[in-house]
C-alpha positions in Angstrom: 17.1 21.0 -7.7 15.8 24.7 -8.6 13.6 24.2 -11.2 12.5 27.8 -11.7 16.2 29.3 -11.3 17.2 26.6 -14.1 14.0 27.5 -16.6 14.8 31.3 -16.4 15.1 31.3 -20.1 11.0 30.6 -20.1 10.1 33.2 -17.6 9.6 35.6 -19.5 7.1 33.5 -21.9 5.5 32.4 -18.7 4.7 35.6 -17.3 3.1 36.8 -20.7 1.2 33.6 -20.8 0.1 34.3 -16.9 -1.2 37.7 -17.8 -3.0 36.4 -20.8 -4.9 33.8 -18.4 -5.4 36.3 -15.9 -7.5 38.0 -18.5 -9.1 34.9 -19.8 -9.8 34.1 -15.8 -12.0 37.7 -15.6 -13.6 36.3 -19.1 -14.7 32.8 -17.7 -15.9 34.3 -14.4 -18.3 36.9 -16.7 -19.6 34.0 -18.6 -20.1 31.9 -15.4 -22.7 34.7 -14.4 -24.7 34.2 -17.1 -24.6 30.5 -17.4 -26.9 28.1 -15.9 -24.3 25.6 -14.6 -22.5 26.1 -11.6 -18.4 26.2 -11.6 -16.0 25.8 -9.0 -14.5 29.4 -7.8 -11.2 30.2 -9.3 -8.3 30.4 -7.4 -5.7 31.3 -9.7 -3.7 30.0 -12.8 -1.5 26.8 -12.9 1.6 29.6 -13.3 0.6 30.2 -9.4 1.7 26.7 -9.0 4.9 27.2 -11.1 6.0 30.1 -8.6 5.2 27.9 -5.9 6.8 24.5 -7.1 9.0 24.6 -4.2 6.1 24.7 -1.6 3.4 23.2 -3.9 1.6 21.1 -1.4 1.5 24.2 1.1 0.0 26.7 -1.9 -2.4 23.9 -2.8 -3.2 23.6 1.3 -3.8 27.5 1.7 -6.2 27.7 -1.6 -8.4 24.4 0.3 -8.8 25.9 3.5 -10.1 28.7 1.7 -12.5 26.7 -1.2 -12.4 22.8 -0.2 -12.8 22.5 -4.2 -11.6 25.3 -6.5 -10.3 25.9 -10.3 -6.8 26.8 -11.6 -7.1 27.8 -15.2 -4.6 27.1 -17.7 -4.5 27.5 -21.6 -5.4 24.2 -22.2 -8.4 23.4 -19.6 -9.8 23.7 -16.2 -8.1 22.1 -13.1 -10.3 21.4 -10.4 -8.8 20.4 -6.9 -10.6 19.1 -4.1 -10.4 18.4 -0.6 -13.6 17.5 -0.1 -14.3 13.5 1.1 -17.9 14.0 -0.7 -16.5 14.7 -3.8 -13.4 12.4 -3.4 -15.8 9.5 -2.8 -17.7 10.1 -5.9 -14.6 10.8 -8.4 -12.8 7.8 -7.0 -15.5 5.4 -6.4 -19.4 6.6 -6.8 -19.0 7.5 -10.8 -15.1 5.6 -11.3 -15.8 5.1 -14.8 -15.7 8.7 -15.6 -12.7 9.6 -14.1 -9.3 8.2 -15.0 -5.7 8.7 -15.8 -6.7 9.7 -19.2 -4.3 10.9 -22.4 -2.9 14.2 -20.2 -1.9 11.9 -17.4 -0.7 9.1 -19.5 1.6 11.3 -21.6 3.5 13.0 -18.7 4.2 9.9 -16.4 4.7 7.3 -19.5 8.2 7.9 -20.2 8.9 7.1 -16.2 6.3 4.5 -15.6 5.2 3.2 -19.4 2.2 1.2 -19.2 1.9 0.3 -15.5 -0.9 0.2 -13.4 -0.2 3.7 -12.4 -0.6 5.4 -15.8 -3.4 3.2 -17.7 -7.1 2.9 -17.8 -9.3 0.5 -19.6 -8.5 -3.2 -20.2 -4.7 -2.5 -19.5 -5.6 -1.8 -16.0 -7.9 -4.3 -15.5 -5.3 -7.0 -16.8 -2.7 -5.8 -14.3 -5.2 -5.1 -11.1 -6.5 -9.1 -11.3 -3.1 -10.5 -11.9 -1.6 -8.3 -9.2 -4.4 -8.6 -6.9 -3.8 -12.5 -7.0 -0.3 -12.2 -6.6 -0.8 -9.7 -3.1 -3.0 -12.2 -1.8 -0.9 -15.5 -1.7 0.2 -17.0 1.3 3.4 -17.5 -0.6 4.0 -13.9 -1.1 3.3 -12.7 2.2 5.5 -15.1 3.8 8.6 -14.5 1.6 8.0 -10.6 2.0 7.9 -10.5 5.7 11.3 -12.8 5.9 12.9 -10.4 3.5 11.7 -7.4 5.3 12.8 -8.9 8.9 16.2 -9.6 7.4 16.5 -6.5 5.9 15.1 -4.8 9.2 17.8 -6.3 11.5 20.7 -5.5 9.0 19.1 -2.0 9.1 19.6 -2.5 13.1 23.2 -3.5 12.8 24.4 -0.7 10.4 22.6 2.2 13.4 24.1 0.5 16.4 27.7 1.2 14.7 26.7 4.8 14.1 25.3 4.7 17.6 28.3 3.3 19.4 30.1 6.0 17.5 27.8 8.9 18.1 27.5 10.0 14.7 24.6 11.5 12.4 23.0 9.6 9.9 20.4 10.4 6.9 17.9 8.0 8.1 16.2 8.9 4.9 18.9 7.4 2.7 19.4 4.3 4.7 15.3 3.4 4.6 16.0 4.4 0.7 18.4 1.8 0.5 17.1 -0.8 2.8 13.3 -1.0 1.2 15.0 -0.7 -2.2 16.7 -3.9 -1.6 13.7 -5.5 0.1 11.7 -4.9 -3.0 14.0 -6.1 -5.5 14.5 -9.3 -3.2 10.4 -9.7 -3.5 10.2 -8.4 -6.8 13.3 -10.1 -8.8 14.6 -12.4 -6.3 17.6 -10.6 -6.6 19.8 -9.4 -3.7 20.6 -5.8 -4.7 22.6 -4.9 -1.4 22.2 -1.3 -2.3 23.1 -1.3 1.6 26.2 -3.0 1.5 27.4 -0.1 -1.1 26.3 -1.6 -4.8 27.3 1.4 -6.7 25.1 0.6 -9.7 22.1 0.0 -7.5 22.7 3.5 -5.9 23.2 5.0 -9.4 19.8 3.8 -10.6 17.8 4.8 -7.2 19.6 8.3 -8.0 18.3 8.6 -11.6 14.9 7.2 -10.6 14.3 10.0 -7.9 15.6 12.7 -10.1 13.2 11.3 -12.9 10.4 11.3 -10.4 10.8 15.2 -9.8 11.5 16.1 -13.0 8.1 14.0 -14.0 6.0 16.2 -11.4 7.6 19.3 -13.1 6.0 18.5 -16.2 2.2 19.4 -14.5 3.3 23.1 -14.0 5.8 23.4 -17.4 3.4 23.9 -20.4 6.3 24.3 -22.8 7.9 20.5 -21.9 6.6 18.8 -25.0 8.4 21.6 -26.8 11.6 20.5 -24.6 11.3 17.2 -25.2 10.9 17.1 -29.0 14.1 19.5 -29.2 15.8 17.3 -26.5 16.7 20.6 -24.2 17.0 21.4 -20.4 14.9 19.3 -18.0 13.9 16.9 -20.6 17.3 16.2 -21.9 18.6 15.2 -18.4 15.0 13.4 -18.0 15.9 11.1 -21.0 19.5 10.3 -19.5 18.2 9.3 -16.7 15.4 7.2 -17.9 17.9 5.4 -19.9 19.8 4.7 -17.0 16.9 3.3 -15.3 16.3 1.1 -18.6 19.3 -0.1 -19.2 19.5 -1.3 -15.2 15.8 -3.3 -15.3 16.5 -4.7 -19.0 19.3 -6.0 -17.6 18.0 -7.6 -14.5 15.2 -8.6 -16.6 17.2 -10.6 -19.0 19.1 -12.4 -16.5 16.1 -13.5 -14.6 14.5 -14.6 -17.9 17.8 -16.9 -18.6 17.6 -18.2 -14.7 14.3 -19.1 -15.0 14.8 -20.7 -18.2 17.7 -22.8 -17.1 15.7 -23.9 -14.0 13.0 -25.4 -16.6 15.6 -27.4 -18.2 17.3 -28.3 -14.7 14.5 -30.9 -12.9 16.4 -29.9 -9.6 15.8 -26.4 -10.2 12.3 -26.5 -11.5 10.9 -27.8 -8.3 12.6 -24.3 -6.7 9.5 -22.4 -5.1 8.7 -19.6 -7.2 8.4 -16.7 -4.1 9.6 -13.8 -6.1 7.0 -11.5 -8.2 8.8 -11.7 -11.3 9.3 -15.6 -11.4 5.4 -15.9 -10.9 4.7 -13.4 -14.0 7.4 -15.5 -15.8 5.1 -18.4 -14.6 2.0 -16.8 -16.0 4.1 -16.7 -19.8 4.6 -12.6 -19.4 7.6 -12.7 -21.3 7.8 -9.3 -23.0 10.8 -7.5 -21.4 8.8 -3.9 -21.7 5.7 -5.0 -20.1 7.8 -6.8 -17.3 9.8 -3.5 -16.7 6.7 -1.1 -16.5 5.2 -3.6 -14.1 8.1 -4.1 -11.8 8.9 -0.2 -11.8 5.3 0.6 -10.9 5.6 -2.3 -8.0 8.9 -0.4 -7.0 7.3 3.1 -7.0 4.8 1.5 -4.6 6.9 -0.5 -2.6 10.2 1.4 -2.2 9.7 5.1 -2.1 6.2 5.2 -0.6 7.4 3.0 2.5 10.7 4.7 2.9 9.7 8.6 2.8 6.7 7.2 5.4 9.3 5.8 7.5 11.1 8.8 7.4 8.4 11.0 8.1 7.6 8.7 11.2 10.9 9.2 12.6 10.9 12.8 11.9 7.5 13.1 13.9 8.7 10.7 16.9 11.8 12.4 17.2 9.7 15.8 17.8 7.1 13.9 20.2 9.5 11.9 22.6 6.8 10.9 24.6 4.8 9.2 21.5 8.4 7.5 20.8 8.5 6.1 24.1 5.0 4.9 24.0 5.5 3.1 20.8 8.7 1.6 22.0 7.2 0.4 25.3 4.4 -1.1 23.0 6.7 -2.8 20.7 9.1 -4.8 23.9 5.7 -5.7 25.5 4.3 -7.3 22.5 7.5 -8.6 21.1 8.9 -10.4 24.7 12.1 -10.5 23.9 13.9 -13.4 26.3 16.0 -10.5 27.5 17.6 -7.3 27.0 20.6 -8.4 25.1 18.6 -10.2 22.2 20.6 -10.1 19.0 19.1 -7.9 16.2 18.5 -11.3 14.0 16.5 -13.0 17.0 14.6 -9.7 18.1 13.5 -9.6 14.1 12.4 -13.3 14.6 10.1 -12.2 17.0 8.4 -10.0 15.0 5.5 -12.4 13.8 2.3 -10.9 12.1 0.4 -12.0 15.2 2.3 -10.0 17.4 2.2 -6.9 14.6 -1.3 -7.1 14.8 -1.0 -6.6 18.6 0.8 -3.3 18.3 -2.2 -1.2 17.8 -0.9 2.4 18.9 2.2 1.6 16.2 -0.4 1.4 13.5 -1.8 3.9 14.9 1.3 6.5 14.8 2.0 5.1 11.1 -1.6 6.0 9.9 -1.4 9.6 11.6 2.1 10.3 9.6 0.2 9.2 6.3 -2.4 11.1 7.0 -0.1 14.2 7.6 2.6 13.1 5.1 0.8 10.9 2.9 3.4 9.4 0.2 1.4 10.7 -2.8 0.4 13.8 -2.1 -1.8 14.7 -4.7 -3.6 12.7 -7.2 -5.0 13.7 -10.8 -7.7 12.2 -12.9 -9.5 13.1 -16.3 -12.9 13.6 -16.4 -13.9 11.9 -19.3 -17.8 13.5 -19.7 -19.5 16.5 -18.7 -20.4 16.0 -14.8 -21.7 17.6 -11.9 -20.3 16.6 -8.3 -22.0 16.1 -5.1 -21.4 19.8 -3.8 -23.8 21.2 -6.5 -20.7 22.3 -9.1 -20.3 21.4 -12.9 -17.0 19.8 -14.5 -16.4 19.9 -17.9 -15.1 16.8 -19.9 -11.4 17.2 -20.6 -11.1 18.8 -17.1 -8.0 17.5 -14.9 -10.0 16.7 -11.4 -7.4 16.3 -8.6 -7.8 15.6 -5.1 -5.0 16.4 -2.4 -4.4 13.9 0.4 -2.0 16.1 2.0 -4.3 19.2 1.9 -7.1 17.2 3.5 -4.9 16.2 6.2 -4.8 19.6 7.3 -8.1 20.4 7.3 -9.9 21.2 10.5 -13.5 20.6 9.1 -12.2 17.1 8.0 -10.2 16.2 11.1 -10.9 18.5 13.8 -9.5 21.6 15.5 -6.0 19.8 15.7 -5.9 18.7 12.4 -2.3 20.3 11.8 -1.0 18.2 15.0 0.4 14.9 15.4 -1.8 12.6 17.6 -2.2 9.0 16.7 -4.6 8.8 19.7 -6.9 9.9 17.2 -7.2 6.6 15.6 -7.5 4.3 18.9 -11.0 3.5 20.5 -12.2 3.6 24.1 -11.0 -0.3 24.2 -7.6 0.8 22.9 -7.9 -1.0 19.5 -7.4 0.7 16.0 -10.0 2.4 14.6 -9.7 3.0 10.8 -11.5 5.7 8.8 -13.3 5.8 5.1 -11.0 5.5 2.4 -12.5 8.8 1.0 -11.2 10.8 4.0 -8.3 9.0 5.0 -7.1 9.2 1.2 -3.5 7.9 1.7 -4.0 4.4 -0.6 -6.6 5.8 -2.7 -10.3 4.7 -2.5 -12.9 2.7 -4.9 -11.8 0.2 -7.6 -8.0 1.7 -7.9 -7.5 1.5 -3.9 -3.9 0.3 -2.9 -3.5 -3.6 -3.5 -0.6 -3.1 -1.3 -1.7 -1.2 1.6 -1.3 -4.3 4.0 2.0 -5.4 2.3 2.9 -1.4 2.8 1.8 -1.8 6.4 3.9 -4.8 7.3 7.1 -3.6 6.1 6.4 -0.2 7.9 5.7 -2.0 11.0 8.5 -4.7 10.8 11.2 -2.2 10.5 9.6 0.8 13.1 9.2 -1.8 15.6 12.6 -3.2 15.0 14.5 0.0 15.3 12.2 1.5 18.1 12.8 -1.6 19.9 16.2 -1.4 20.3 17.0 2.6 19.8 15.6 6.0 20.6 16.0 8.8 17.9 16.7 12.5 18.0 17.2 15.0 15.4 20.6 16.3 14.8 20.0 19.9 14.6 16.6 20.9 16.2 16.9 24.6 14.8 17.2 22.9 10.8 14.2 23.3 9.1 12.6 19.8 7.5 11.0 20.1 4.0 9.7 18.3 1.4 11.0 17.8 -2.1 8.4 18.2 -4.7 8.0 15.2 -6.7 5.9 12.2 -7.3 6.3 10.8 -3.7 6.8 12.6 -0.5 10.4 12.7 -0.2 12.4 15.0 2.4 14.2 17.4 0.5 17.8 16.6 1.5 17.2 13.8 3.6 17.1 13.6 7.4 19.6 13.9 9.6 19.4 12.0 13.0 21.4 10.3 15.8 20.6 7.2 17.7 20.9 5.9 21.2 20.7 2.0 22.2 18.0 1.4 24.6 19.9 -1.8 25.8 23.0 -3.4 24.7 21.9 -5.0 21.8 24.0 -6.7 19.5 
């Protein structure tokens, strides 16, 4: 989707505003010279982001390598961007109450994500955090989700096996998206969506959601988006149609689930059924507002489907470029899983991937973490400053400023990760004893930090380890075309643009 070309009628206006903003930047710079407070260096304007939208994270990384924290000017506020772990810890943890989603982020995100945990502050956030924290910590959910992941991983392996036999290329990102979609809908709703089996309704929903994600992120650089929404023109009109597809799909599932739970309460035999999926457990807490349930589950879907599928896709990409690392992981998987023989079926192999076995796969865990370091599912995360403040680096920020930390850029900065920061090297996560060595959340920011640190971190790692152990234990992977560039699509999550074409090869005569 080419936003710049499609928005060409706005280019003249934007160019004029950019010129005015440049003059404003000069004025601000002069004022800063005479101010007692110190403000971060100005690296440009938000219009530079618009012009670099197709390579936004590269653009931000280039600026962060020059100044770890910098400002971009907009017509309404300064926007502060930081890749400094000390600043990140201060924003996300030390002075957490002063940095939240705020109205600016809420207005941009709420059409898609509603009042879910990723868009709200205050009491709404605390309530959802408390309930979600309890749900994620239950053994019922952990066991149920693991069984779902194993079953779907075996199903993916079966599909890849057929493609390997025919030596066919596949878009493995599309396959991961479908598999994690099916997994999350089973865990979240208790519903077999079966997008892997060709469910057209599920595919239509997924496509609408992906396009909505890209158009929602576009709002951050398009200062005219509110006018376009009011007039229902351009991408805002398309976004509105896509959100209707999403809502119709979600509300239909919610209505069916409420009816199912209601019937189970009337039937003594059904009422004793263990409530394993998240929706049933929320309904059991008398949370029956369809809009509230829609927002909670949709945010859960963002966290559990897109983040995992994109990470697995980048993981396979990096392993296809680093064959020795791929083979080292495959060896670890087979040694720890200990299948009875080389002809073990996919279903039986998945059954070996218990929590205890997965915990022993230290190098696999390191390789997934290294993937997240370089390709974090959420590449940038914006907060709003609620009150004038001074960051640990000694520079000031003003009330209303947008303060954004950049996990994508942070993973590529040598002062944080060393001279080999841009290399894929899982060994950096392994200690002298061969065990996984974690990093602080303010340095490795893929899962946020502080009070908003991702509740589903272990949930995500479990799903990724089951899928990757299943596939690497049974197949080797190679890029279909080594010469074709692999790029990201600029959206809320770091998708590979146009998918990832790979070929798979059986390691053994698996069934």
